[in-house]
N, C-alpha and C positions, 0 to 999 in steps of 0.2 A: 471772550472768556476772561473773567477776572483773574488777576495774577496776585500771588501771595509770596512773600519772601520769608524764609526760615533762616534765622541768624544764630549761630553758635559761637560762643567766646572761648576763652583759654581752657585748655586741657580736655575739651569735649571731643577732640579728635582721638583721645585715648580711652573712650568708653569701651567697655568690654575687658579692658586691662586695668584701668584705674579703679581701685577699691571696689570690687564687685559687691561687697556686702552693703555698700551705700548706694552705688550707681547701677548695679545689676550687671548682666553679662552681655547685653545687646550692644552692638557697635553703632557708631553714628551712621554707617551705611545701612544697618538694619532699620534704624529710625527713618531714614530717608525713603527706603523701600515702602515702609508702612504708610508714610505720608503721601507718597505718590498714589497709592491705592485709595486712601481717604480722599485725596484731591479729585481723583477720577470720579469717585462716587458723588462728590459734591459739585462736580461740573466746573471745577476751577483748575488753574495750573499753579505749580509751586516751583520756586528756585531755591537753592540752598547755598549758604555761605558759612564758612568756619574760618576763624583766624585766632591765633594766640597773641595777636598784636593789636593794641587799642587803636592806634591810628588807622590800621587797615580796616577795622570794623567801622570806624567813623567814615572813612572814605566810601565803603560799600553802602552804608546808610544814606550818605549824601547822593550816591548814584541811584538810590531807590526813589528819590523824589519824583513824583509824577508818573512813576512806572508801576506802582503796586497799590492794590486796594487795601492791603493790610500786611502786618508783619507779626511773626511769632519770634520772640527773642529769648534765648537763654544766654545771658551775658556772663555766665560763670561768676568768678570772683569779682569781675567788674561791676556786677550788680550792686555791690555793697559800698563802692566808693568812686565810681567813674562818673563824675559830673560832666565830663566831656562827652561820653556816650549818651547820657541823659539829655544834654544840650542838643546833640545831633538828632535824637528822636523828637525832641520838642520842635526843632527847626523844620524838619521835613513834614511834620504834622500828618503822618500816616498812622492811623489807629494800630495799636499793637497790644498783644497779650504777652505778658512775662511768664515764662515757664521754668520750672526747676524739677529735676528728677527726684531729688531728696526733699524732705520737709525742712526747709531752711530755718523755720521757726522752732524746730526741735533739736537744732544742732548748736554749735558754738555761738556764743553771744554775738560775735562780730558778724555772723551770717543772718541775724534776725532782721536787720534793717536793709531795705532796698531803696536806693536813690531813684530807681526807675518807677516803682509802684505808684507814686502820686500822679504820674502822667499816663499810666497804662490804662487800657480798657478794663483789664483784670489781671489777676495773678493766679497761676495754678502751680501748686507745690506739693511734693510728697506722693504723687501717684505713679512714680516710676516713669518709664518712657512713654506710657499711655498718655501722660499729661500733654505730650506734643500733639497727639491727635485731638484731644479735647480742646487744646488751645487753638488749633486750626479750625475746628468746627465752630468754636466761639467767635473767632474773628471773622469768619465767613458770614455767620449769622448776623453779626453786628454791622457788617459793611454791605450787605445785599439789600 
């Protein structure tokens, strides 16, 4: 059975509390439950990881090397400036889809640019938490 990693960056542990008008009322645990169901339907397994610390995210990505068919990444604010996370993703060479709950292109100017997008299989933004399921479906389809 193919394995996929779902990685969440800073402040995503506060979903459901953090600015519900932008991010909705679902918690990270709600998203995980939804993705477990989608993974079961797709015949794959998923593991989840969240950290507010850049180095811990990089360490987890390094540990993913050779262990996962694909990754879904919501790097949060690191999306816009973390060349270290970009380099980690490029190094492990596991296909990934970048996902964002809000439409980063319709928000503040600094959120419009992603340093991850040029090496991603694709980017899903603005579809709320459903974007995670779409990202999982996309990376599974791309890697099967």
